[in-house]
FITORVEX-333685 format. One record per residue (C-alpha): x, y negated, z negated; residue number from 1. Coordinates in pm, 1 decimal. Example, Ala and Ser with C-alpha at 12.3 -4.5 7.8 and 13.67 -1.06 7.14 Angstrom:
2
{u->1230.0&v->450.0&w->-780.0&num->1}
{u->1367.0&v->106.0&w->-714.0&num->2}
! end
This chain:
292
{u->-3183.7&v->2692.2&w->834.6&num->1}
{u->-3500.8&v->2488.8&w->869.6&num->2}
{u->-3377.9&v->2255.5&w->595.8&num->3}
{u->-3065.5&v->2168.7&w->798.1&num->4}
{u->-3277.5&v->2081.6&w->1102.1&num->5}
{u->-3514.0&v->1863.1&w->898.9&num->6}
{u->-3228.9&v->1672.9&w->733.1&num->7}
{u->-3057.8&v->1632.1&w->1070.5&num->8}
{u->-3371.7&v->1473.3&w->1215.7&num->9}
{u->-3397.9&v->1233.4&w->922.3&num->10}
{u->-3040.3&v->1114.3&w->962.2&num->11}
{u->-3067.8&v->1070.0&w->1337.0&num->12}
{u->-3394.1&v->877.2&w->1295.4&num->13}
{u->-3232.7&v->635.7&w->1051.1&num->14}
{u->-2899.6&v->593.9&w->1228.6&num->15}
{u->-3030.9&v->536.9&w->1579.9&num->16}
{u->-3199.6&v->215.6&w->1461.2&num->17}
{u->-2884.3&v->70.4&w->1305.0&num->18}
{u->-2775.8&v->-118.3&w->1615.7&num->19}
{u->-2416.8&v->-10.5&w->1547.4&num->20}
{u->-2405.5&v->317.6&w->1735.6&num->21}
{u->-2342.4&v->406.8&w->2095.0&num->22}
{u->-2379.4&v->781.1&w->2038.2&num->23}
{u->-2446.1&v->1046.8&w->1774.8&num->24}
{u->-2361.2&v->1415.0&w->1746.0&num->25}
{u->-2399.4&v->1657.4&w->1455.1&num->26}
{u->-2289.4&v->2010.4&w->1377.5&num->27}
{u->-2647.4&v->2124.4&w->1448.7&num->28}
{u->-2648.2&v->1985.3&w->1805.4&num->29}
{u->-2521.2&v->2152.7&w->2119.1&num->30}
{u->-2458.6&v->1817.7&w->2289.2&num->31}
{u->-2455.3&v->1448.5&w->2186.5&num->32}
{u->-2783.0&v->1277.8&w->2104.6&num->33}
{u->-2874.7&v->991.9&w->2335.5&num->34}
{u->-2967.1&v->668.1&w->2159.6&num->35}
{u->-3317.3&v->567.8&w->2285.1&num->36}
{u->-3335.8&v->277.4&w->2529.4&num->37}
{u->-3544.6&v->73.1&w->2285.8&num->38}
{u->-3257.7&v->79.4&w->2030.4&num->39}
{u->-2972.9&v->-168.4&w->2044.7&num->40}
{u->-2634.3&v->-7.2&w->2117.0&num->41}
{u->-2319.5&v->-69.1&w->1914.3&num->42}
{u->-1943.3&v->-1.7&w->1941.3&num->43}
{u->-1923.9&v->321.1&w->1736.1&num->44}
{u->-1969.4&v->696.6&w->1765.9&num->45}
{u->-2105.3&v->889.8&w->1467.0&num->46}
{u->-2031.2&v->1257.3&w->1398.7&num->47}
{u->-2179.4&v->1425.7&w->1092.9&num->48}
{u->-2279.4&v->1739.2&w->908.3&num->49}
{u->-2610.6&v->1635.5&w->756.9&num->50}
{u->-2629.1&v->1897.2&w->480.5&num->51}
{u->-2300.4&v->2068.7&w->414.1&num->52}
{u->-2338.9&v->2338.5&w->149.6&num->53}
{u->-2708.1&v->2390.7&w->225.3&num->54}
{u->-2680.9&v->2758.4&w->131.8&num->55}
{u->-2625.8&v->2642.9&w->-227.8&num->56}
{u->-2944.1&v->2437.4&w->-252.5&num->57}
{u->-3158.1&v->2732.5&w->-366.1&num->58}
{u->-2936.2&v->2784.9&w->-669.9&num->59}
{u->-2910.4&v->2417.0&w->-763.8&num->60}
{u->-2545.6&v->2364.4&w->-668.8&num->61}
{u->-2389.4&v->2059.1&w->-508.9&num->62}
{u->-2446.5&v->1983.1&w->-140.9&num->63}
{u->-2380.3&v->1673.1&w->64.6&num->64}
{u->-2335.8&v->1492.6&w->394.7&num->65}
{u->-1999.9&v->1449.7&w->570.8&num->66}
{u->-1955.3&v->1181.2&w->835.1&num->67}
{u->-1691.6&v->1047.8&w->1070.0&num->68}
{u->-1691.2&v->726.6&w->1275.7&num->69}
{u->-1490.6&v->677.7&w->1596.6&num->70}
{u->-1469.8&v->390.0&w->1843.0&num->71}
{u->-1702.1&v->423.4&w->2142.5&num->72}
{u->-1564.1&v->379.9&w->2494.1&num->73}
{u->-1587.5&v->26.0&w->2624.4&num->74}
{u->-1854.9&v->-65.4&w->2878.2&num->75}
{u->-2040.6&v->262.9&w->2841.0&num->76}
{u->-2387.9&v->282.4&w->2690.1&num->77}
{u->-2430.4&v->659.2&w->2718.0&num->78}
{u->-2115.2&v->839.7&w->2597.6&num->79}
{u->-2038.7&v->1189.4&w->2721.4&num->80}
{u->-1919.2&v->1488.0&w->2522.3&num->81}
{u->-1561.7&v->1407.5&w->2624.0&num->82}
{u->-1591.0&v->1062.7&w->2462.2&num->83}
{u->-1642.2&v->1229.7&w->2123.8&num->84}
{u->-1338.0&v->1456.7&w->2158.8&num->85}
{u->-1089.4&v->1221.7&w->1997.4&num->86}
{u->-810.7&v->1316.5&w->1752.6&num->87}
{u->-874.7&v->1233.9&w->1388.6&num->88}
{u->-611.5&v->958.3&w->1382.7&num->89}
{u->-858.7&v->746.1&w->1581.2&num->90}
{u->-1123.5&v->756.1&w->1309.6&num->91}
{u->-1235.6&v->414.1&w->1192.6&num->92}
{u->-1405.0&v->543.4&w->878.9&num->93}
{u->-1495.3&v->872.4&w->712.4&num->94}
{u->-1666.2&v->988.4&w->399.1&num->95}
{u->-1930.8&v->1197.4&w->234.1&num->96}
{u->-2245.0&v->1162.4&w->28.5&num->97}
{u->-2261.3&v->1393.1&w->-271.7&num->98}
{u->-2593.8&v->1526.6&w->-398.9&num->99}
{u->-2542.8&v->1676.5&w->-742.6&num->100}
{u->-2575.0&v->1562.9&w->-1106.3&num->101}
{u->-2528.6&v->1214.0&w->-961.3&num->102}
{u->-2567.0&v->1082.8&w->-605.4&num->103}
{u->-2238.9&v->942.5&w->-481.9&num->104}
{u->-2090.9&v->791.4&w->-168.2&num->105}
{u->-1717.1&v->842.3&w->-120.4&num->106}
{u->-1570.3&v->654.6&w->173.8&num->107}
{u->-1253.8&v->533.1&w->338.4&num->108}
{u->-1210.7&v->272.6&w->608.2&num->109}
{u->-838.3&v->322.4&w->635.1&num->110}
{u->-739.6&v->131.5&w->321.3&num->111}
{u->-779.0&v->376.0&w->33.8&num->112}
{u->-1069.4&v->585.8&w->-91.2&num->113}
{u->-1348.8&v->450.3&w->-309.4&num->114}
{u->-1642.4&v->618.6&w->-479.5&num->115}
{u->-1983.1&v->459.9&w->-535.1&num->116}
{u->-2253.7&v->605.2&w->-762.7&num->117}
{u->-2624.3&v->547.7&w->-711.1&num->118}
{u->-2787.2&v->337.5&w->-983.0&num->119}
{u->-3140.3&v->473.6&w->-972.3&num->120}
{u->-3284.1&v->169.1&w->-1152.1&num->121}
{u->-3158.3&v->-84.3&w->-899.2&num->122}
{u->-3138.7&v->147.3&w->-598.0&num->123}
{u->-2783.9&v->23.1&w->-531.4&num->124}
{u->-2457.6&v->213.2&w->-502.9&num->125}
{u->-2214.8&v->79.9&w->-764.1&num->126}
{u->-1836.2&v->107.1&w->-736.2&num->127}
{u->-1744.1&v->356.7&w->-1008.4&num->128}
{u->-1430.5&v->524.9&w->-870.1&num->129}
{u->-1203.5&v->263.0&w->-709.0&num->130}
{u->-880.8&v->359.5&w->-533.1&num->131}
{u->-898.1&v->735.8&w->-585.2&num->132}
{u->-556.3&v->905.6&w->-583.9&num->133}
{u->-476.0&v->1276.5&w->-566.9&num->134}
{u->-193.8&v->1383.8&w->-802.1&num->135}
{u->111.5&v->1520.8&w->-619.0&num->136}
{u->109.5&v->1841.3&w->-823.0&num->137}
{u->-182.7&v->2033.7&w->-966.3&num->138}
{u->-270.3&v->2376.2&w->-1104.0&num->139}
{u->-615.5&v->2422.6&w->-950.8&num->140}
{u->-676.5&v->2624.6&w->-637.0&num->141}
{u->-997.9&v->2666.2&w->-436.6&num->142}
{u->-1007.7&v->2963.2&w->-200.0&num->143}
{u->-1246.1&v->3236.6&w->-88.9&num->144}
{u->-1036.0&v->3550.0&w->-127.2&num->145}
{u->-1295.7&v->3791.9&w->10.9&num->146}
{u->-1112.6&v->3821.4&w->346.2&num->147}
{u->-762.5&v->3814.7&w->207.0&num->148}
{u->-674.7&v->4135.4&w->395.2&num->149}
{u->-702.7&v->3939.7&w->722.8&num->150}
{u->-483.8&v->3643.0&w->621.6&num->151}
{u->-145.0&v->3558.8&w->767.2&num->152}
{u->150.2&v->3663.6&w->547.7&num->153}
{u->249.6&v->3309.2&w->438.1&num->154}
{u->-99.7&v->3247.7&w->298.6&num->155}
{u->-111.6&v->3584.2&w->122.8&num->156}
{u->227.0&v->3520.6&w->-33.6&num->157}
{u->130.6&v->3175.0&w->-156.3&num->158}
{u->-182.6&v->3311.9&w->-326.6&num->159}
{u->7.3&v->3609.2&w->-467.9&num->160}
{u->266.2&v->3383.8&w->-628.3&num->161}
{u->-0.6&v->3172.5&w->-792.3&num->162}
{u->-195.6&v->3471.5&w->-922.3&num->163}
{u->118.1&v->3605.2&w->-1090.6&num->164}
{u->121.6&v->3291.3&w->-1305.1&num->165}
{u->396.7&v->3256.4&w->-1563.7&num->166}
{u->537.1&v->3599.4&w->-1477.7&num->167}
{u->580.4&v->3501.7&w->-1112.4&num->168}
{u->825.1&v->3278.6&w->-925.1&num->169}
{u->627.4&v->2962.7&w->-999.9&num->170}
{u->659.3&v->3014.9&w->-1376.7&num->171}
{u->322.8&v->2854.6&w->-1457.5&num->172}
{u->-42.0&v->2962.4&w->-1472.5&num->173}
{u->-296.3&v->2835.7&w->-1220.2&num->174}
{u->-675.0&v->2813.4&w->-1222.9&num->175}
{u->-883.5&v->2938.0&w->-931.2&num->176}
{u->-1210.7&v->2768.2&w->-831.7&num->177}
{u->-1461.4&v->2843.0&w->-555.9&num->178}
{u->-1812.5&v->2701.2&w->-509.7&num->179}
{u->-1865.4&v->2764.2&w->-134.9&num->180}
{u->-1937.4&v->2391.0&w->-98.1&num->181}
{u->-1669.1&v->2199.0&w->88.9&num->182}
{u->-1784.4&v->1865.0&w->-50.6&num->183}
{u->-1781.4&v->1988.9&w->-410.3&num->184}
{u->-1428.6&v->2127.6&w->-369.4&num->185}
{u->-1296.0&v->1810.9&w->-206.0&num->186}
{u->-1463.7&v->1587.6&w->-463.2&num->187}
{u->-1293.8&v->1778.0&w->-745.8&num->188}
{u->-957.9&v->1743.4&w->-570.4&num->189}
{u->-1005.8&v->1368.5&w->-523.9&num->190}
{u->-1091.3&v->1329.6&w->-893.3&num->191}
{u->-830.3&v->1554.1&w->-1056.8&num->192}
{u->-609.2&v->1710.3&w->-789.8&num->193}
{u->-563.9&v->2063.6&w->-661.4&num->194}
{u->-553.3&v->2238.1&w->-327.4&num->195}
{u->-827.2&v->2375.3&w->-102.1&num->196}
{u->-739.9&v->2665.5&w->126.8&num->197}
{u->-949.2&v->2758.7&w->430.1&num->198}
{u->-709.9&v->2992.6&w->612.0&num->199}
{u->-749.0&v->3138.1&w->953.5&num->200}
{u->-765.8&v->3514.9&w->974.6&num->201}
{u->-731.2&v->3795.0&w->1225.7&num->202}
{u->-1096.5&v->3900.4&w->1243.5&num->203}
{u->-1185.8&v->3690.1&w->1546.7&num->204}
{u->-902.2&v->3557.2&w->1768.2&num->205}
{u->-1143.3&v->3318.4&w->1942.2&num->206}
{u->-1214.8&v->3146.4&w->1608.6&num->207}
{u->-878.6&v->3061.2&w->1452.0&num->208}
{u->-1027.5&v->2886.2&w->1149.2&num->209}
{u->-1340.8&v->2826.0&w->948.2&num->210}
{u->-1372.9&v->2448.4&w->917.2&num->211}
{u->-1528.5&v->2255.7&w->1204.7&num->212}
{u->-1269.1&v->2006.1&w->1319.0&num->213}
{u->-1500.7&v->1722.6&w->1421.9&num->214}
{u->-1756.6&v->1738.7&w->1139.3&num->215}
{u->-1554.8&v->1867.7&w->844.0&num->216}
{u->-1177.5&v->1887.4&w->883.5&num->217}
{u->-1121.0&v->1543.7&w->1041.8&num->218}
{u->-1325.4&v->1331.7&w->798.8&num->219}
{u->-1201.6&v->1525.9&w->495.0&num->220}
{u->-840.8&v->1500.9&w->616.6&num->221}
{u->-872.1&v->1123.6&w->649.2&num->222}
{u->-1008.9&v->1097.6&w->294.5&num->223}
{u->-738.1&v->1322.5&w->151.6&num->224}
{u->-453.7&v->1139.2&w->324.7&num->225}
{u->-590.3&v->799.3&w->225.8&num->226}
{u->-592.6&v->923.6&w->-134.7&num->227}
{u->-227.3&v->1026.5&w->-117.9&num->228}
{u->-271.3&v->1395.0&w->-36.2&num->229}
{u->-195.9&v->1607.0&w->269.6&num->230}
{u->-414.6&v->1795.6&w->518.1&num->231}
{u->-271.1&v->2047.4&w->762.6&num->232}
{u->-344.4&v->2367.1&w->951.6&num->233}
{u->-19.3&v->2503.1&w->810.9&num->234}
{u->153.2&v->2415.2&w->1135.2&num->235}
{u->20.2&v->2073.0&w->1230.8&num->236}
{u->-132.3&v->1768.6&w->1068.4&num->237}
{u->-509.6&v->1799.1&w->1108.8&num->238}
{u->-556.5&v->1436.0&w->1213.7&num->239}
{u->-322.3&v->1487.9&w->1510.2&num->240}
{u->-512.7&v->1782.0&w->1658.4&num->241}
{u->-655.9&v->1723.9&w->2006.1&num->242}
{u->-1010.5&v->1863.0&w->2008.0&num->243}
{u->-1119.9&v->2067.7&w->2307.3&num->244}
{u->-1486.2&v->2135.4&w->2221.3&num->245}
{u->-1741.6&v->1977.2&w->1987.2&num->246}
{u->-1761.7&v->2276.0&w->1755.8&num->247}
{u->-1395.4&v->2368.9&w->1745.1&num->248}
{u->-1288.4&v->2545.1&w->1424.7&num->249}
{u->-950.9&v->2522.4&w->1253.9&num->250}
{u->-771.8&v->2652.5&w->944.3&num->251}
{u->-716.2&v->2390.6&w->674.7&num->252}
{u->-492.6&v->2344.6&w->372.3&num->253}
{u->-551.6&v->2016.6&w->194.2&num->254}
{u->-503.6&v->1841.3&w->-137.7&num->255}
{u->-206.5&v->1773.4&w->-365.8&num->256}
{u->94.6&v->1707.9&w->-144.7&num->257}
{u->353.1&v->1925.9&w->-320.2&num->258}
{u->133.4&v->2234.2&w->-291.0&num->259}
{u->44.2&v->2167.9&w->72.6&num->260}
{u->411.3&v->2112.4&w->154.7&num->261}
{u->494.1&v->2451.1&w->4.7&num->262}
{u->240.1&v->2620.5&w->230.7&num->263}
{u->380.2&v->2439.0&w->532.9&num->264}
{u->731.5&v->2563.1&w->446.5&num->265}
{u->604.4&v->2920.0&w->421.7&num->266}
{u->442.8&v->2892.9&w->765.8&num->267}
{u->761.1&v->2744.8&w->912.6&num->268}
{u->973.8&v->3023.6&w->766.7&num->269}
{u->732.0&v->3288.4&w->891.0&num->270}
{u->728.7&v->3140.7&w->1242.4&num->271}
{u->1110.1&v->3144.6&w->1245.6&num->272}
{u->1102.9&v->3514.8&w->1161.6&num->273}
{u->1269.2&v->3464.7&w->824.9&num->274}
{u->1217.6&v->3716.0&w->547.5&num->275}
{u->1273.9&v->3525.2&w->225.1&num->276}
{u->1308.3&v->3723.6&w->-95.2&num->277}
{u->1242.3&v->3607.1&w->-448.3&num->278}
{u->1276.8&v->3748.2&w->-798.8&num->279}
{u->1000.4&v->3788.3&w->-1055.1&num->280}
{u->1038.6&v->3935.0&w->-1405.4&num->281}
{u->728.2&v->4145.8&w->-1348.9&num->282}
{u->786.2&v->4286.9&w->-1001.5&num->283}
{u->1163.3&v->4237.3&w->-950.0&num->284}
{u->1287.8&v->4171.2&w->-595.3&num->285}
{u->1014.7&v->4117.3&w->-339.7&num->286}
{u->995.5&v->3996.0&w->16.7&num->287}
{u->817.3&v->3673.6&w->93.2&num->288}
{u->622.0&v->3824.1&w->380.8&num->289}
{u->578.9&v->4190.4&w->282.9&num->290}
{u->346.6&v->4307.7&w->8.4&num->291}
{u->502.0&v->4531.6&w->-252.7&num->292}
! end
């Protein structure tokens, strides 16, 4: 989209003058942007998605900017692509700006997550959401179920259990949300809990997931973990993934820890070849990994 390119240019133009950056790369770039010689270099690398959720702008829904900051290599003024390919555990800071009913900045620097709201009168961001914490358990689920037929069995089973509500093995009703805006979903989880599911599917083996590791999954995973939640691919902690390319995509399950842990257990059981059965009053005996 033209809007994405314009916003990208604005962010690069502002950030290159900060004096704090050694290199910049965004989800719209094919290779890192070189800081001009007339700009002072700094010790950090910036990765960002300048307008995540841009497809929602036309209908007035929430969009935002996601960013991630890594240490730059020492004694190097022009970092290479390989210098950006660091695992998420090396992030120094991460966060997002939210553009919706209010403009907010939600950020972590490795010591909790804090939310700041723009005061339009003063032009300052005011601390309004200190020390955000994600509840361990929650009844809200965000998932795009349009490609459910391509999901792995453990993901399908998890969703099936939740949709059965009180009549199912969980014994409680759940609410399903989906806005197609990663930032909006994550912001809701940080405020009141829940789980966001971006599963991989079998449509394209070369693209095992939907979230971009460097511009979306890593910064969001750092925020979620710093707020007491969990973020995983189902098989590995997202922050421990070793990136291989700038635009690598991964599956992601993140949010309230008890729900994410359940999904991890289902993946582990599936990978071991187990076929766990459960009882429901509505459907009687059913296999964990075979649809009735």
